[in-house]
C-alpha positions in Angstrom: 0.0 0.0 0.0 1.4 3.4 -1.0 1.5 5.9 1.7 -0.1 9.3 0.9 2.0 12.4 1.3 0.7 15.4 3.2 -2.6 13.9 4.6 -3.1 17.1 6.5 -4.4 18.5 3.2 -7.7 16.8 4.1 -8.2 19.0 7.2 -10.4 21.6 5.4 -12.7 18.7 4.4 -12.8 17.5 8.0 -13.6 21.1 9.2 -16.5 21.4 6.7 -18.0 18.0 7.6 -17.6 18.5 11.3 -19.2 22.0 11.1 -22.1 20.5 9.2 -22.4 18.0 12.0 -22.6 20.9 14.5 -25.6 22.2 12.7 -27.3 18.9 12.3 -26.8 17.5 15.9 -27.4 20.6 17.9 -28.1 18.8 21.2 -24.3 18.3 21.5 -23.5 22.0 21.0 -23.2 25.1 23.2 -22.7 27.5 20.3 -24.3 31.0 20.2 -25.6 30.6 23.8 -24.6 32.0 27.2 -21.3 30.8 28.6 -21.5 27.7 30.8 -19.6 27.0 34.0 -16.1 25.5 33.7 -15.7 21.9 35.1 -12.0 22.7 35.6 -12.8 25.8 37.6 -15.3 23.9 39.7 -12.6 21.2 40.4 -10.3 24.0 41.5 -13.0 25.4 43.9 -13.3 21.9 45.5 -9.6 21.9 46.2 -9.7 25.4 47.7 -12.7 24.5 49.8 -10.9 21.4 51.1 -8.0 23.7 52.2 -10.6 25.8 54.1 -12.3 22.8 55.9 -9.0 20.9 56.4 -6.5 23.6 57.1 -2.9 22.4 57.3 -3.7 19.2 55.3 -4.0 20.6 51.8 -2.4 23.6 50.2 -0.3 25.6 52.6 0.7 23.2 55.4 3.1 25.4 57.6 0.2 27.0 59.4 0.4 28.3 63.0 -2.2 29.8 65.2 -0.4 33.2 64.7 -0.7 33.0 60.9 -3.9 31.1 60.3 -6.3 34.1 60.2 -4.1 36.0 57.7 -3.9 33.0 55.5 -7.7 32.4 55.9 -8.5 35.9 54.8 -6.4 35.5 51.6 -8.0 32.1 50.8 -11.5 33.2 51.4 -11.1 36.3 49.2 -9.9 34.1 46.3 -12.5 31.4 46.8 -15.3 34.0 47.0 -14.3 35.4 43.6 -14.0 32.0 42.0 -17.3 30.8 43.5 -19.1 34.0 42.5 -18.0 33.7 38.9 -19.0 30.0 38.5 -22.3 30.5 40.4 -23.0 33.4 38.1 -22.4 31.3 35.0 -24.7 28.6 36.5 -27.7 30.8 37.3 -27.3 32.9 34.1 -27.7 29.5 32.3 -31.3 29.4 33.4 -31.9 33.2 33.2 -34.3 34.3 30.4 -32.8 37.8 30.4 -29.3 36.7 29.6 -28.0 36.6 26.0 -24.6 35.6 24.4 -23.9 39.3 24.0 -25.1 40.7 27.3 -24.8 39.4 30.9 -27.6 39.8 33.4 -26.8 42.3 36.2 -29.4 40.7 38.5 -27.6 37.3 38.1 -24.3 38.9 39.0 -25.7 40.3 42.2 -27.4 37.0 43.1 -24.2 35.1 42.4 -22.3 37.1 45.0 -25.0 36.7 47.5 -25.2 32.9 47.0 -21.4 32.6 47.2 -21.2 34.5 50.5 -24.2 32.6 51.9 -22.4 29.3 51.1 -19.1 30.4 52.6 -21.0 31.3 55.8 -22.1 27.7 56.1 -18.5 26.3 56.2 -18.3 26.2 60.0 -21.5 24.1 60.1 -20.1 21.8 57.4 -16.9 21.4 59.3 -18.8 20.3 62.3 -20.6 17.7 60.2 -17.4 16.5 58.6 -15.7 16.1 62.0 -18.5 13.6 62.9 -18.1 11.8 59.6 -14.3 11.6 60.1 -14.7 10.1 63.6 -17.3 7.6 62.3 -14.9 6.5 59.6 -12.1 6.1 62.2 -14.3 4.3 64.7 -15.8 2.0 62.1 -12.5 0.9 60.4 -9.9 -0.9 62.5 -7.5 -0.6 59.6 -7.4 3.2 60.0 -4.2 4.1 61.8 -5.0 7.8 62.3 -7.5 10.6 61.5 -4.7 12.0 59.2 -4.7 8.9 57.1 -8.4 9.1 56.6 -8.3 12.8 55.5 -5.5 12.2 53.2 -6.4 8.9 51.6 -9.9 7.5 52.2 -12.2 7.7 49.2 -15.3 7.6 51.5 -14.1 10.8 53.3 -13.4 12.5 50.0 -16.8 11.6 48.6 -18.7 12.7 51.7 -16.7 16.0 51.8 -17.7 16.9 48.3 -21.2 15.8 48.9 -21.5 18.2 51.9 -20.4 21.0 49.6 -22.6 20.0 46.7 -25.7 19.5 48.9 -25.4 22.9 50.4 -25.4 24.5 46.9 -28.3 22.2 45.9 -30.3 23.5 48.9 -29.7 27.0 47.5 -31.1 25.8 44.1 -27.9 26.6 42.2 -28.2 24.7 38.9 -25.4 22.6 37.3 -22.6 23.2 39.9 -23.7 20.7 42.6 -23.9 17.9 40.0 -20.6 18.8 38.4 -19.1 18.6 41.9 -20.6 15.2 42.6 -19.4 13.8 39.3 -15.9 15.1 39.9 -15.9 13.2 43.2 -17.5 10.1 41.5 -14.7 10.0 38.9 -12.1 10.2 41.6 -13.5 7.8 44.2 -16.0 5.5 42.4 -18.7 6.7 44.8 -21.8 8.3 43.3 -23.8 10.5 45.7 -26.4 12.7 44.2 -26.3 16.2 45.8 -30.0 16.1 46.3 -29.8 13.2 48.8 -30.3 14.0 52.5 -27.6 12.5 54.7 -27.5 12.8 58.5 -24.6 13.0 60.9 -21.6 10.6 61.3 -22.0 8.9 57.9 -19.6 6.0 57.2 -18.6 4.7 53.8 -15.9 2.0 53.8 -13.9 1.2 50.7 -16.8 2.7 48.7 -16.2 1.7 45.1 -19.5 1.2 43.3 -21.7 2.9 46.0 -24.7 4.7 44.4 -27.0 7.0 46.4 -29.9 8.4 44.4 -31.3 11.9 44.5 -34.3 11.4 46.8 -32.6 9.1 49.3 -32.9 10.0 52.9 -30.3 8.7 55.3 -30.3 9.2 59.1 -27.5 9.5 61.6 -24.7 6.9 62.3 -25.4 4.9 59.1 -22.6 2.5 57.9 -22.3 1.5 54.3 -19.9 -0.7 52.4 -18.7 -1.0 48.8 -21.1 -1.8 46.0 -24.3 -0.6 47.8 -27.0 0.8 45.6 -29.8 3.0 47.0 -31.8 3.4 43.8 -35.2 3.8 42.2 -37.5 0.8 41.6 -39.2 2.2 38.5 -39.7 5.4 36.5 -43.4 6.2 35.9 -44.1 8.3 32.8 -46.7 10.9 32.0 -49.3 10.7 29.2 -46.6 11.8 26.7 -44.2 9.0 27.7 -41.8 11.3 29.5 -40.2 10.3 32.8 -41.9 12.1 35.7 -39.4 13.9 37.9 -39.4 15.4 41.4 -41.1 12.6 43.4 -39.6 10.3 46.1 -38.0 7.4 44.2 -35.2 6.3 46.5 -35.2 4.5 49.9 -35.2 6.0 53.4 -32.5 4.7 55.7 -33.2 5.4 59.4 -30.6 5.9 62.2 -27.9 3.3 63.0 -28.5 1.1 60.0 -25.6 -1.0 58.6 -25.6 -2.0 54.9 -23.0 -4.5 53.8 -21.3 -4.8 50.4 -23.3 -5.4 47.2 -26.7 -4.8 48.7 -29.3 -3.2 46.5 -32.1 -1.3 48.1 -34.8 0.1 45.8 -37.9 2.2 45.9 -39.2 5.4 47.4 -41.5 3.6 49.8 -38.8 1.3 51.0 -37.7 2.1 54.6 -34.9 0.4 56.5 -35.9 0.7 60.1 -33.7 2.0 62.9 -30.8 -0.3 63.8 -31.5 -2.8 61.0 -28.7 -4.8 59.4 -28.7 -5.6 55.7 -26.3 -8.4 54.6 -24.1 -8.5 51.6 -25.7 -9.0 48.1 -29.2 -8.6 49.5 -31.9 -7.3 47.1 -34.6 -5.3 48.8 -37.7 -3.7 47.4 -39.7 -3.7 50.6 -39.4 -2.1 54.0 -37.5 -3.6 56.9 -38.7 -3.1 60.6 -36.4 -1.6 63.2 -33.7 -4.0 64.5 -34.3 -6.6 61.7 -31.5 -8.5 59.9 -31.7 -9.5 56.3 -29.2 -12.0 54.9 -28.6 -14.3 52.0 -28.2 -17.8 53.3 -27.7 -20.9 51.1 -29.0 -18.9 48.1 -32.2 -17.8 49.9 -32.9 -14.4 51.3 -34.0 -14.4 55.0 -35.2 -11.7 57.3 -35.2 -12.0 61.1 -36.3 -9.6 63.9 -34.1 -8.3 66.7 -34.7 -11.6 68.6 -33.7 -13.8 65.6 -37.2 -14.8 64.7 -38.0 -15.2 61.0 -40.4 -12.5 59.7 -42.2 -12.1 56.4 -41.5 -8.9 54.4 -44.1 -6.3 53.9 -44.1 -4.4 50.7 -43.7 -0.6 51.0 
């Protein structure tokens, strides 16, 4: 086969055909519209927020009590500007007044207010993260120190980013919360939707393959292992065949529940009662009473109450 010389001469043809594809398949384009937020910028914001909630671990590490406030002021100023810009791009995305040629002044003002409101929540988020950190340490005998967990545990990383993203979700900021959660998902293998509600002292061990859906409600002191899915049982559709959104599709997990690896819990009416234990590889589409245990034994799934007596499942 004879090799062609100068194949780059075909580039104009590629440009023409690809530009034609842009016009034909417009759902894949963001051309001639308002500027969208930057995934890279959001990833940088996560890093800066981690510096603020874990001072001395990430970024500048030579902090002292004499220098911490000076450093904190500089960091907060930078994060406020970055956060304001990306929130502005997110809310302008849904603004009917914005055009590619003109920004919306109202959106700019709102973005600054949202960014400051979020930063004011950081002390509260740190208090929650300290409980999560202690839960991870108490629940994993392999953990040698709290430092090791902060530096290297994917569960801690995923929970940290979830706490950020959920706060932005509560403020109804579009796009950014989900971008944050997917950045953490790519890094850790743990997929937590920012809309999920998660209580105090949450523990995820190992974590790869964990999926927590948008309308999941999780109480305090819940332990969860790798491969757990808290998902939807079905997706009802409207009269036009479109998936109905905004209703409770995912399970409710009450306080002090333990869910072992590979378990799948589905449905918005499914409730795992306080203190229940769900064994590995269990498949559940029905509720479990408080204190119950569900295991797979010799190929059969079995549920027992707190006294070890076999009980029959009740749907919903």
